[in-house]
C-alpha positions in Angstrom: -16.4 -18.3 12.5 -15.5 -16.7 9.2 -12.8 -18.3 7.0 -9.7 -16.4 6.0 -10.4 -14.4 2.8 -7.1 -15.4 1.2 -7.9 -19.1 1.9 -11.3 -18.7 0.3 -9.8 -17.4 -2.9 -6.8 -19.8 -2.7 -4.3 -17.0 -3.1 -1.2 -15.8 -1.2 -1.2 -12.8 1.1 1.0 -11.0 -1.4 -1.3 -11.6 -4.3 -1.7 -8.8 -6.9 -4.9 -7.1 -7.9 -4.9 -9.2 -11.1 -4.4 -12.5 -9.2 -7.3 -11.6 -6.8 -9.6 -10.8 -9.7 -8.7 -14.0 -11.6 -9.3 -16.2 -8.5 -12.6 -14.6 -7.9 -13.7 -14.9 -11.5 -13.0 -18.7 -11.5 -15.0 -19.2 -8.3 -17.9 -17.0 -9.4 -18.2 -19.0 -12.6 -18.1 -22.3 -10.7 -20.6 -21.4 -8.0 -22.9 -18.8 -9.7 -26.6 -19.5 -8.6 -27.9 -19.4 -12.2 -25.6 -22.3 -13.0 -26.4 -24.2 -9.8 -30.2 -23.7 -9.3 -31.4 -24.9 -5.9 -27.8 -25.7 -4.7 -27.6 -24.0 -1.3 -24.0 -25.0 -0.8 -22.9 -23.4 -4.1 -24.8 -20.3 -3.2 -23.0 -20.0 0.1 -19.6 -20.5 -1.6 -20.6 -17.9 -4.2 -21.5 -15.4 -1.4 -18.4 -16.2 0.6 -16.1 -15.7 -2.4 -17.9 -12.4 -3.3 -17.3 -11.1 0.3 -13.6 -12.0 0.1 -13.3 -10.2 -3.2 -15.1 -7.2 -1.9 -12.5 -6.8 0.8 -9.3 -7.8 -1.0 -10.0 -5.7 -4.1 -10.2 -2.5 -2.0 -6.8 -1.2 -0.9 -8.0 0.3 2.4 -10.2 -2.7 3.4 -7.4 -5.1 2.5 -4.9 -3.2 4.7 -7.3 -3.1 7.6 -8.1 -6.8 7.2 -4.3 -7.7 7.0 -3.7 -5.9 10.2 -6.8 -6.5 12.3 -8.7 -9.4 10.6 -12.5 -9.6 10.5 -12.9 -7.7 13.7 -11.1 -4.7 12.2 -13.5 -4.6 9.2 -16.5 -4.9 11.6 -15.3 -1.9 13.6 -15.3 0.1 10.4 -18.8 -0.8 9.6 -18.3 -3.6 7.1 -20.8 -6.4 7.7 -20.4 -8.5 4.6 -23.2 -9.7 2.4 -26.4 -10.8 4.0 -28.1 -12.3 0.9 -27.7 -12.8 -2.8 -29.3 -9.4 -3.6 -26.5 -7.7 -1.8 -24.0 -9.5 -4.0 -25.7 -8.8 -7.3 -26.3 -5.2 -6.3 -22.6 -4.7 -5.7 -21.1 -6.8 -8.5 -23.6 -6.6 -11.4 -21.0 -5.0 -13.7 -18.3 -7.3 -12.5 -20.3 -10.4 -13.5 -21.0 -8.9 -16.9 -17.3 -8.4 -17.5 -16.6 -12.0 -16.3 -19.1 -13.9 -18.3 -21.4 -11.6 -20.2 -24.2 -11.1 -17.6 -25.6 -12.9 -14.6 -26.4 -9.8 -12.5 -30.1 -10.6 -13.0 -30.7 -6.9 -13.2 -31.6 -4.6 -16.0 -28.9 -2.0 -16.8 -29.7 1.6 -16.5 -28.0 4.8 -17.2 -28.6 6.5 -13.8 -25.9 8.1 -11.6 -23.0 5.8 -10.7 -20.1 6.4 -8.3 -16.6 6.8 -9.8 -14.0 4.2 -9.2 -11.0 4.7 -6.8 -7.5 5.7 -7.8 -4.3 4.3 -6.2 -1.1 6.4 -6.3 2.4 5.5 -4.9 4.2 8.4 -3.1 7.9 8.1 -2.4 9.2 10.2 0.5 12.5 10.4 2.5 12.9 9.2 6.1 13.2 12.8 7.2 9.9 13.6 5.6 8.3 10.6 7.3 9.7 11.9 10.6 8.4 15.4 10.3 5.4 14.9 8.1 5.1 16.6 4.7 2.8 17.9 2.0 3.0 16.8 -1.6 1.4 18.0 -4.7 0.8 15.1 -7.1 -0.7 14.7 -10.5 -3.3 12.1 -11.2 -5.3 11.4 -14.4 -9.0 11.4 -13.5 -11.8 10.1 -15.7 -14.9 12.2 -15.9 -18.0 12.6 -18.0 -17.4 14.2 -21.4 -18.4 17.8 -21.3 -19.6 17.8 -24.9 -22.2 15.0 -24.5 -22.6 15.2 -20.7 -21.5 11.7 -20.4 -24.1 10.2 -22.8 -21.7 9.2 -25.5 -23.7 10.7 -28.4 -23.9 14.0 -30.2 -26.4 16.4 -28.7 -29.6 16.3 -30.6 -29.0 12.7 -31.9 -30.8 10.5 -29.5 -29.8 6.8 -29.6 -32.1 4.2 -31.0 -33.7 1.4 -29.0 -31.8 -1.9 -29.6 -33.7 -4.2 -31.8 -32.0 -7.3 -30.4 -32.9 -6.9 -26.7 -35.8 -4.4 -27.2 -34.1 -2.0 -24.9 -33.7 -4.3 -21.9 -29.9 -4.6 -22.2 -30.0 -8.4 -21.7 -31.0 -11.4 -23.7 -32.1 -14.8 -22.4 -30.2 -17.9 -23.3 -31.7 -21.3 -22.6 -29.3 -24.1 -21.6 -31.3 -27.1 -21.0 -33.5 -26.4 -18.0 -31.5 -23.3 -17.1 -32.3 -19.8 -18.4 -29.5 -17.3 -18.1 -29.6 -13.6 -18.7 -26.6 -12.3 -20.6 -25.5 -8.9 -21.9 -26.9 -8.1 -25.2 -24.2 -8.5 -27.8 -25.6 -5.8 -30.1 -25.8 -2.9 -27.6 -23.3 -4.2 -24.9 -26.1 -3.9 -22.3 -27.0 -0.3 -22.9 -30.5 -1.1 -24.3 -29.8 1.5 -26.9 -27.6 1.9 -30.0 -25.7 5.1 -30.6 -25.9 6.1 -34.3 -24.0 9.4 -33.9 -21.1 9.0 -31.5 -19.8 12.2 -29.7 -16.9 13.6 -31.6 -15.0 14.6 -28.4 -15.1 11.2 -26.6 -15.8 9.0 -29.6 -18.8 7.5 -28.0 -17.0 6.5 -24.8 -18.9 9.1 -22.7 -15.7 9.6 -20.5 -12.6 11.6 -21.0 -9.4 11.8 -19.0 -8.1 14.9 -17.3 -4.8 15.4 -15.3 -5.4 17.2 -12.0 -3.1 18.3 -9.3 -4.0 17.1 -5.8 -2.3 18.2 -2.5 -1.9 15.4 0.0 -1.0 15.7 3.6 1.4 12.9 4.8 1.4 12.7 8.6 4.5 12.3 10.7 5.3 8.6 11.5 4.1 7.0 8.3 5.9 3.9 7.1 6.2 2.0 3.8 3.0 0.2 2.8 0.6 2.5 4.7 -2.3 3.9 2.7 -3.8 7.4 3.0 -7.3 8.0 1.8 -8.2 11.3 0.2 -12.1 11.3 -0.1 -13.6 12.4 -3.4 -10.4 12.7 -5.4 -10.8 9.5 -7.4 -12.5 9.2 -10.8 -15.6 11.4 -11.1 -19.0 9.7 -11.0 -21.1 9.4 -14.1 -24.4 11.1 -14.7 -24.0 13.1 -11.5 -22.8 10.2 -9.3 -20.3 10.8 -6.5 -16.6 10.7 -7.1 -14.4 7.8 -6.0 -11.5 8.2 -3.5 -7.8 8.6 -4.0 -5.7 6.1 -2.1 -2.0 7.1 -1.6 0.4 4.2 -0.8 3.5 5.5 0.9 7.0 4.3 0.2 9.7 5.6 2.5 13.2 5.5 0.9 16.1 3.7 2.5 18.5 6.0 4.4 22.2 6.0 4.2 22.8 6.6 7.9 19.7 5.4 9.8 17.8 2.1 9.8 14.2 1.9 10.9 12.2 -0.8 12.6 8.6 0.2 13.4 8.9 3.4 15.3 12.6 2.9 16.4 15.7 4.3 14.7 19.1 2.6 14.7 22.5 4.2 13.9 26.2 3.7 14.8 28.8 6.0 16.3 32.6 5.2 15.8 35.1 6.0 18.5 38.7 5.4 19.1 40.4 2.9 21.5 41.3 5.7 24.0 37.8 7.2 23.9 36.3 3.8 24.6 38.7 3.2 27.5 38.5 6.6 29.1 35.1 7.8 28.0 34.1 10.8 26.0 31.4 13.0 24.7 30.7 12.9 20.9 28.3 14.6 18.5 25.9 12.4 16.5 23.2 12.9 14.0 19.6 12.2 14.8 16.4 12.8 12.8 15.7 15.8 15.1 19.2 17.3 14.6 22.7 17.0 15.9 23.0 15.9 19.5 25.8 15.4 22.0 25.9 12.0 23.8 28.1 10.7 26.6 30.0 7.5 26.2 30.9 5.9 29.5 34.4 4.8 30.5 35.1 1.3 29.4 32.6 1.2 26.5 32.7 -2.0 24.6 32.2 -2.7 20.8 28.5 -3.3 20.3 27.2 -1.4 23.3 24.0 0.5 22.8 23.1 4.0 23.9 19.3 4.6 24.0 17.9 8.0 23.3 14.3 7.7 24.5 11.6 9.3 22.4 14.1 10.3 19.7 12.9 7.8 17.2 9.9 8.1 14.9 6.7 9.7 16.1 3.7 7.4 16.5 1.2 7.8 13.7 -1.5 6.7 16.1 -0.7 9.4 18.6 1.2 7.3 21.2 4.7 7.6 22.5 7.5 8.2 20.0 10.0 5.4 19.4 13.6 5.4 20.6 16.9 6.0 18.8 19.4 3.2 19.4 23.1 4.2 18.9 25.5 1.2 18.6 29.1 1.9 19.6 31.8 0.7 17.2 35.3 0.8 18.7 37.9 1.4 15.9 41.2 -0.5 16.4 44.0 1.2 14.5 45.7 -0.8 11.8 48.9 1.2 11.8 50.6 2.8 14.9 53.4 5.3 15.2 56.4 4.4 17.1 55.3 6.4 20.1 51.8 4.9 20.0 53.1 1.3 19.9 55.5 2.1 22.7 52.7 3.5 24.9 50.5 0.5 24.2 53.3 -1.9 25.1 53.7 0.0 28.4 49.9 -0.2 28.9 50.0 -4.0 28.2 52.9 -4.5 30.6 51.1 -2.5 33.3 47.9 -4.6 32.6 49.7 -7.9 32.6 48.8 -8.6 29.0 51.0 -10.7 26.7 51.5 -9.1 23.3 53.7 -9.9 20.3 57.4 -9.4 20.6 58.6 -6.0 19.1 60.0 -6.1 15.6 63.7 -5.3 14.9 62.7 -2.1 13.1 60.7 -1.0 16.2 63.7 -1.6 18.4 66.0 0.3 16.1 63.6 3.3 16.2 63.5 3.2 20.0 67.3 3.1 20.3 67.6 6.2 18.0 65.4 8.1 20.5 
């Protein structure tokens, strides 16, 4: 049985992206196979930590895992890492950024997929109820058009690095252990640029702000992620683009409260309305609606409007709208109102406070 990914990395379920990366970096350094040759237990821990990081660093995979666990990932086709080659194939660049190498693979400048972008979209409860479209602006990294993502001026080919002889890595011997690390002279490229591109200054990538229209379906709730394929950072050297992940935040509403797919609100009525019953107009997310309040309504009673809550994002039945009755007790009464209530109390056999002298004077004048 697989262990919990958060437990493997020793982080909380609310850990940030930085905390996740830091935890994995520490474990990767501790259990890396090159530092623990022949240690099968260290290799298994290394592979286990890498699988946990692969899931938790990805917003969509993490959301699926948080909700459905390992089975949810399996249903989406994620099988984890079968061997060490799978790990090194996925995380070669990560290991180089962590401790200057360790991918045990030569760098190359072939096509690479662009990274994903995460964007937070804030919408109203009404928009979440009906669904909406939004046009957002995101800054996307892409290959420089001047140098075609190569980093050097056209016609000025880079030179082979004299330090690593073009391999991008150098061997460091530590006792009986030989570790391949990124070449410090060319930063793993295998070549040295002598004439950097004047547009991207040798970075090979430039940023561009693009407008993206996103469809937000009815029923979304705060924390949900929407995936827009191919709208992330552009791939390099002809590689595919990453994806755009939109995290939804639904604003608090002044009149309605939401719990899952159910909506809660209150209706205020007077003492006579509660006693005799009445029909009142209320606001719902679908528009104004008349509801009936039965005779003898009590403070805190609930009226259920079935199917008038939030639509189900998964296509099931919509939630309900629960209306709580609040009976308003008047703080001040006119002489006539007090007299009628005293008559009502007498008829009901209720004991009430004795009338004040001012009230008796007003009654005598009448």
